[in-house]
C-alpha positions as CSV (number, residue, x, y, z in Angstrom):
1,M,-31.9,-6.9,5.4
2,T,-30.3,-3.5,5.9
3,R,-30.1,-1.1,2.8
4,H,-26.5,0.2,2.7
5,R,-25.7,3.8,1.5
6,V,-22.7,3.6,-0.8
7,A,-20.0,6.2,-2.1
8,I,-18.0,5.2,-5.2
9,V,-14.5,6.8,-5.3
10,G,-13.3,6.7,-8.9
11,A,-15.5,7.1,-12.0
12,G,-13.3,4.8,-14.3
13,I,-13.6,1.1,-13.2
14,G,-16.1,2.6,-10.6
15,T,-18.7,2.4,-13.3
16,S,-18.6,-1.4,-13.1
17,H,-19.0,-1.0,-9.3
18,L,-22.0,1.2,-9.8
19,I,-23.8,-1.2,-12.2
20,G,-23.1,-4.0,-9.6
21,Y,-24.8,-1.9,-6.9
22,I,-27.6,-0.9,-9.0
23,Q,-28.4,-4.6,-9.8
24,N,-28.8,-5.0,-6.1
25,P,-31.3,-2.4,-5.2
26,S,-32.8,-4.0,-2.1
27,L,-29.2,-3.9,-0.7
28,Y,-27.8,-0.7,-1.7
29,E,-28.4,2.9,-2.5
30,V,-25.5,4.7,-4.2
31,A,-25.5,8.1,-2.5
32,T,-22.3,9.7,-3.7
33,I,-19.9,9.5,-6.8
34,C,-16.6,11.1,-6.0
35,D,-13.8,11.7,-8.7
36,L,-11.2,14.5,-8.9
37,N,-12.6,15.2,-12.3
38,R,-16.2,16.3,-11.3
39,A,-17.5,16.0,-14.8
40,R,-16.6,12.2,-14.7
41,A,-18.5,11.9,-11.5
42,E,-21.5,13.6,-12.9
43,S,-21.5,11.4,-15.9
44,L,-22.1,8.4,-13.4
45,V,-24.7,10.4,-11.4
46,A,-26.8,10.5,-14.6
47,M,-27.2,6.8,-14.1
48,V,-28.4,7.3,-10.6
49,P,-30.2,10.5,-10.4
50,T,-30.7,10.4,-6.7
51,A,-26.8,10.5,-6.2
52,R,-24.8,13.5,-5.8
53,S,-21.3,14.1,-7.3
54,T,-18.3,15.6,-5.5
55,D,-14.5,15.9,-6.1
56,S,-13.7,15.8,-2.3
57,F,-12.9,12.6,-0.6
58,D,-13.0,14.4,2.7
59,R,-16.8,15.1,2.1
60,V,-17.3,11.5,1.6
61,L,-15.6,10.5,4.8
62,D,-17.4,13.2,6.7
63,D,-20.9,12.0,5.6
64,P,-22.2,10.0,8.4
65,T,-24.9,8.4,6.3
66,I,-22.4,6.6,4.1
67,D,-21.4,3.1,5.6
68,V,-19.6,1.6,2.4
69,I,-17.0,3.1,0.3
70,S,-15.9,1.5,-3.0
71,V,-12.4,2.5,-3.7
72,A,-11.9,2.3,-7.4
73,T,-9.1,4.8,-8.1
74,P,-5.6,4.4,-9.6
75,P,-3.5,1.8,-7.8
76,Y,-1.1,4.0,-5.9
77,T,-3.9,5.5,-4.1
78,H,-5.6,2.4,-2.9
79,K,-3.6,2.0,0.5
80,D,-4.1,5.6,1.8
81,L,-7.7,6.0,0.7
82,T,-8.6,2.5,2.3
83,L,-6.7,3.5,5.5
84,R,-8.6,6.9,5.8
85,A,-11.8,5.2,5.0
86,L,-11.5,2.4,7.7
87,E,-10.4,5.1,10.1
88,A,-13.5,7.0,9.4
89,G,-15.6,4.0,10.3
90,K,-16.6,3.0,6.8
91,H,-16.6,-0.6,5.2
92,V,-14.4,-0.7,2.3
93,V,-14.5,-2.5,-1.1
94,V,-11.1,-1.9,-2.8
95,E,-10.1,-2.5,-6.4
96,K,-7.1,-4.7,-7.3
97,P,-4.3,-4.3,-6.4
98,V,-5.4,-3.4,-2.8
99,A,-1.8,-2.2,-2.2
100,A,1.9,-2.7,-3.5
101,S,3.1,-5.4,-1.1
102,P,2.1,-8.1,1.4
103,A,3.5,-5.7,4.2
104,D,1.0,-3.0,3.0
105,V,-1.9,-5.6,3.1
106,D,-0.8,-6.3,6.7
107,L,-1.4,-2.6,7.7
108,L,-4.8,-2.6,6.0
109,A,-5.8,-5.8,7.8
110,A,-4.6,-4.4,11.2
111,A,-6.7,-1.1,10.4
112,A,-9.8,-3.2,9.5
113,L,-9.7,-5.1,12.6
114,K,-9.2,-2.1,14.8
115,A,-12.1,-0.3,13.2
116,D,-14.2,-3.4,13.3
117,R,-15.2,-2.8,9.6
118,L,-15.2,-5.1,6.5
119,L,-12.4,-4.7,4.0
120,V,-13.2,-6.6,0.8
121,P,-10.9,-6.9,-2.1
122,V,-12.3,-7.1,-5.7
123,F,-11.9,-10.5,-7.4
124,Q,-15.1,-10.5,-9.4
125,Y,-13.8,-13.2,-11.8
126,R,-14.8,-15.7,-9.2
127,Y,-18.5,-14.8,-9.7
128,G,-19.4,-16.7,-12.8
129,R,-21.1,-19.8,-14.0
130,G,-17.9,-21.7,-15.0
131,P,-16.1,-21.1,-11.7
132,R,-19.2,-22.1,-9.8
133,Q,-19.8,-25.3,-11.7
134,L,-16.3,-26.2,-11.2
135,R,-16.4,-25.5,-7.3
136,R,-19.4,-27.9,-7.2
137,L,-17.5,-30.6,-9.2
138,I,-14.6,-30.3,-6.7
139,A,-17.0,-30.4,-3.7
140,E,-18.7,-33.4,-5.1
141,G,-15.3,-35.2,-5.4
142,L,-15.5,-35.7,-9.1
143,A,-12.7,-33.5,-9.9
144,G,-9.9,-35.0,-7.6
145,P,-6.6,-33.5,-7.0
146,P,-5.2,-30.9,-9.5
147,I,-2.3,-31.9,-11.8
148,A,-1.8,-29.1,-14.0
149,A,-3.1,-25.8,-15.2
150,S,-2.5,-23.3,-18.0
151,L,-3.5,-19.7,-18.0
152,I,-3.3,-17.6,-21.3
153,V,-4.1,-13.8,-21.0
154,H,-3.2,-12.3,-24.4
155,W,-4.7,-8.8,-24.8
156,D,-4.3,-5.9,-26.9
157,R,-3.4,-2.6,-25.2
158,D,-2.6,0.3,-27.7
159,A,-0.7,3.5,-27.0
160,A,-3.9,5.3,-26.3
161,Y,-4.6,3.1,-23.3
162,Y,-1.2,4.0,-21.8
163,S,-1.8,7.7,-22.4
164,V,-3.7,7.8,-19.2
165,P,-1.1,9.7,-17.0
166,W,-0.9,6.9,-14.2
167,R,-0.7,3.8,-16.5
168,G,2.7,2.3,-17.5
169,K,4.6,4.0,-14.6
170,L,5.9,2.0,-11.7
171,A,5.2,4.6,-9.0
172,T,1.5,4.9,-9.9
173,E,0.4,1.6,-11.4
174,L,2.7,-0.3,-9.0
175,G,3.8,-2.7,-11.9
176,G,2.7,-3.9,-15.2
177,V,0.8,-7.0,-16.4
178,V,1.6,-9.0,-13.4
179,I,0.0,-6.8,-11.0
180,G,-2.6,-5.2,-13.1
181,H,-3.8,-7.8,-15.8
182,V,-3.1,-11.4,-14.9
183,I,-3.8,-11.0,-11.0
184,H,-7.4,-12.1,-11.6
185,A,-6.3,-15.2,-13.5
186,H,-3.9,-16.0,-10.7
187,D,-6.6,-15.6,-8.2
188,L,-8.9,-18.0,-10.1
189,L,-6.0,-20.5,-10.1
190,T,-5.6,-20.5,-6.3
191,Y,-9.5,-20.3,-5.9
192,L,-9.9,-23.4,-8.0
193,T,-7.0,-25.5,-7.2
194,E,-4.2,-24.8,-4.4
195,P,-2.1,-22.2,-3.2
196,V,1.2,-21.5,-5.0
197,A,4.3,-23.0,-3.2
198,R,7.0,-22.0,-5.8
199,V,7.4,-19.7,-8.6
200,R,9.8,-19.0,-11.3
201,A,9.2,-15.9,-13.7
202,E,10.5,-14.0,-16.7
203,V,9.1,-10.6,-17.3
204,A,9.9,-8.3,-20.3
205,T,8.8,-4.9,-21.9
206,L,8.3,-5.7,-25.5
207,V,5.2,-3.8,-26.9
208,H,5.3,-0.2,-25.6
209,P,8.1,2.1,-24.2
210,L,6.9,1.7,-20.5
211,E,8.5,1.7,-17.1
212,V,6.8,-1.6,-16.3
213,E,6.6,-5.1,-17.9
214,D,3.9,-5.8,-20.6
215,T,4.7,-9.6,-21.2
216,A,5.4,-12.4,-18.7
217,A,6.0,-16.0,-18.7
218,I,5.5,-17.8,-15.2
219,T,5.8,-21.2,-14.0
220,M,4.3,-22.4,-10.6
221,R,4.3,-25.4,-8.4
222,L,1.3,-25.7,-6.2
223,S,1.2,-26.8,-2.6
224,N,0.0,-30.4,-3.6
225,G,2.9,-30.7,-6.2
226,A,0.7,-29.8,-9.4
227,L,2.3,-27.5,-12.0
228,A,0.8,-24.4,-13.7
229,T,1.9,-22.0,-16.3
230,S,0.9,-18.4,-16.9
231,A,1.5,-16.5,-20.1
232,V,0.5,-12.9,-20.4
233,T,1.0,-10.0,-22.8
234,I,-0.8,-6.9,-24.1
235,G,0.6,-7.2,-27.5
236,A,-1.7,-9.7,-29.0
237,A,-4.0,-9.0,-31.9
238,G,-7.3,-8.8,-30.1
239,N,-8.3,-9.8,-26.5
240,Y,-8.2,-13.5,-25.6
241,S,-8.1,-15.4,-22.3
242,L,-8.1,-19.1,-21.8
243,Y,-7.9,-21.0,-18.5
244,R,-7.4,-24.9,-18.6
245,F,-7.5,-26.8,-15.4
246,V,-6.5,-30.7,-15.3
247,Y,-7.5,-32.7,-12.4
248,A,-7.1,-36.3,-11.7
249,G,-10.8,-36.9,-12.6
250,L,-11.7,-34.2,-15.1
251,T,-10.4,-31.5,-17.2
252,A,-12.1,-28.1,-17.1
253,E,-11.6,-25.3,-20.0
254,S,-13.0,-21.8,-19.9
255,G,-14.3,-20.0,-22.9
256,S,-12.1,-17.3,-24.4
257,S,-13.9,-14.3,-23.2
258,A,-11.2,-11.7,-22.2
259,Y,-12.8,-9.8,-19.5
260,A,-15.4,-12.0,-18.1
261,P,-14.2,-15.6,-18.4
262,G,-16.1,-16.9,-15.4
263,E,-19.4,-15.9,-17.1
264,D,-18.4,-17.7,-20.4
265,V,-19.5,-21.3,-21.2
266,W,-16.9,-23.7,-19.7
267,T,-16.5,-27.5,-20.7
268,F,-15.8,-30.3,-18.1
269,T,-14.6,-33.6,-19.5
270,A,-14.4,-36.6,-17.3
271,R,-11.2,-38.7,-17.6
272,D,-13.3,-41.7,-17.2
273,P,-16.0,-41.5,-19.9
274,G,-18.4,-43.6,-17.4
275,L,-18.5,-40.7,-15.2
276,Q,-19.4,-38.0,-17.8
277,E,-23.1,-38.2,-17.3
278,E,-22.7,-37.6,-13.5
279,V,-20.3,-34.7,-14.4
280,D,-22.8,-33.2,-16.9
281,E,-25.8,-33.6,-14.4
282,L,-23.9,-31.6,-11.8
283,V,-22.9,-28.9,-14.3
284,R,-26.6,-28.6,-15.2
285,A,-27.5,-28.2,-11.6
286,E,-25.3,-25.3,-11.3
287,S,-26.5,-23.6,-14.6
288,T,-29.4,-21.8,-13.1
289,P,-29.0,-18.0,-13.9
290,R,-27.7,-15.9,-10.9
291,R,-25.9,-12.6,-10.7
292,N,-22.4,-12.8,-12.0
293,G,-19.3,-10.5,-11.8
294,F,-19.8,-7.4,-9.6
295,A,-23.4,-7.8,-9.2
296,G,-22.9,-11.3,-7.8
297,M,-20.0,-10.4,-5.6
298,F,-22.0,-7.4,-4.1
299,E,-25.0,-9.7,-3.4
300,D,-22.7,-11.9,-1.2
301,L,-21.2,-8.7,0.2
302,G,-24.8,-7.6,1.4
303,A,-25.0,-10.7,3.4
304,A,-21.6,-10.3,4.9
305,L,-22.4,-6.6,5.9
306,S,-25.5,-8.1,7.6
307,G,-23.4,-10.7,9.5
308,D,-25.1,-13.6,7.8
309,A,-22.1,-14.8,5.7
310,P,-18.5,-14.5,5.5
311,P,-17.0,-11.7,3.1
312,P,-17.1,-12.6,-0.6
313,V,-13.5,-12.2,-0.7
314,T,-11.1,-11.8,2.3
315,I,-8.0,-9.6,3.1
316,A,-6.2,-12.9,3.6
317,E,-6.9,-13.8,-0.1
318,A,-5.7,-10.3,-1.2
319,H,-2.6,-11.0,0.9
320,E,-2.0,-14.4,-1.0
321,A,-2.5,-12.5,-4.3
322,L,0.1,-9.7,-3.4
323,S,2.5,-12.3,-2.1
324,L,2.4,-14.1,-5.6
325,V,2.9,-10.8,-7.3
326,A,5.9,-10.0,-5.0
327,A,7.4,-13.5,-5.6
328,I,7.0,-13.1,-9.4
329,Y,8.8,-9.7,-9.6
330,H,11.5,-10.9,-7.1
331,S,12.0,-14.1,-9.3
332,A,12.1,-12.1,-12.6
333,E,14.7,-9.5,-11.0
334,S,17.0,-12.1,-9.2
335,G,16.8,-14.9,-11.7
336,T,15.9,-17.4,-8.8
337,T,13.0,-19.6,-7.9
338,V,11.1,-18.2,-4.9
339,D,9.1,-20.2,-2.4
340,L,5.8,-19.2,-0.9
341,P,4.5,-18.2,1.5
342,L,7.0,-15.3,1.9
343,A,8.4,-14.7,5.2
344,P,7.9,-10.9,6.7
345,D,11.8,-10.7,6.5
346,H,12.0,-11.7,2.9
347,G,13.2,-8.9,0.7
348,A,10.1,-9.1,-1.6
349,Y,7.6,-9.0,1.4
350,S,7.8,-5.2,1.6
351,R,8.2,-4.6,-2.0
352,T,8.3,-0.8,-2.9
353,P,7.7,0.0,-6.5
């Protein structure tokens, strides 16, 4: 399998990207760390002594030996940096949100197609023992159709968190908790159940004096008629996440780990007690340790780069995620229920923060 040379652009969340690549040494060589703050880039280079640091994105693009770029910069930069990387002939891994709107995602998808390069959004929560076990139960027919789901993302973000210049501002963060914090939970919802067909939302700014929302309450109807609720705030005492999925055949509940819920221990309870042993057996079969989070996602990315597997996350899935974001904001602003998928002529489709 080919060993790919990687550049990581952005030394904040880029640290998690770096660790994920390092855990797949047969697949990747991290060659460059790029950040406008050269000292931050140097701090990551210390973890990979063979890499170099730079504060020039142009230098990254001009290096013909680099074939994969991880874009891990502030949200408002994602679209432009990704377009430039694709035009330079690089495969791109891009942090959430990949852009501000579904229309922007269309532009990126077209650019990836033209360049014949992979464009892979980051939804690393999928890569954990719990989601893997639940997907197996679904595939084996033990779950049945989804009926209801409850998502709780109650985190604590203090004033110091928002002292970073781009955070809390609409033009640079592209939104608040809906696009920045709960987008992973909503991706897990659609990954483990069905697409969202209708949404109604309320958002508020209650915790800090921000330009964006820090609290949201969202109700969703899924494509099969199931109902889901999502409650998110950054004003909690401590950091807590909980996902509960109710299917006709069983109920699945995550642990309460805030930032890696997929890697926590989940419980799976059969509605028919006579099927519990079969459920437990399949859960045990999917308990074999494997790489989770970024490391697991990048392992699958290596197979996709070699043409041996589909991408771990597709740009179509990022489009679905950003469509839901746009629909939530439109619902909150208009006080209306919004149907999905959004049509390209819908006012929310080309959302401009």
